[in-house]
N, C-alpha and C positions, 0 to 999 in steps of 0.2 A: 357108635357113630361119632365121627369127629365133630360135627356141628353141635351135638348135645354136650360133648366135653368142653367145647369152647364156651358155650352159654353158661355152663356150670362154673367154669374157671372165672369168667368175668363177673358173674353174679356174686360169687364168694369173695371176690376182691372188693366189691362195692359195699357190702352189707356189714352191719355190726355183729350179727349172729350167723356166721357161716355154717354152723351145724344145722341150722333150720333150712338151708337151701337144698332142694331136691329137684331133679330133672326127670321128666317122664317122656318117653318117645312113643308116639302113637302113629302107626302106619295106616293110612287110609287110602281110599280110591283116588283122591285128588292130590296125593302127596303125603309128606310127613309133617306131623304137628309135634312141636316140642313144647311141653308144658313146664313152665318154671314156677316152682312153689317156693315162696319166701315167707319169713315171719311178717305178721301184720305191721309191726313197727318199722320194718325195712322196705315196705312196699314203695314209699316215696323215693327212696334212693335208687331203686331199680327202674322206676318209671322216669324219674327226672323231671325237671321243670319243663312244662309243656310237652312232656313225652320225649324229650331229647335223648335220654339214655336208651329208652325202649326203641326209638327209631334207629339209633346207632347199632343196637344189637340185631335188629331186623336187617339192616344193611350188611352186617357181617355175615348173617345167615344166607343172604342172597349171593354173596360172593362165594362162600363155601359150597353152596348147593349148585352153583353154575357148573362146577366140575362134574358132578354126577348127573346133571340134567333133570333131576327130580325136584319139584317145588317143595320148599320147606317153609313153614310158618311158625311163629312164636306166639304163645299165649302165656301171659303172666297171671298166675292165679294166687 
């Protein structure tokens, strides 16, 4: 899925430990959920101050999911 690849690329660019980044795609009844797993020490970099980076990632997902018409959500774990 292109959205999952996008999330993984951006997350690996932000963190200090890119090897610890993993993305899991879960297809559900209400759309697709992308779970982003990062190292505990990199959690703040992915979320950002006041959630700004997480909001930006979710905005990118909205744009990419608009093409397919299927809702996509992001969970940072």
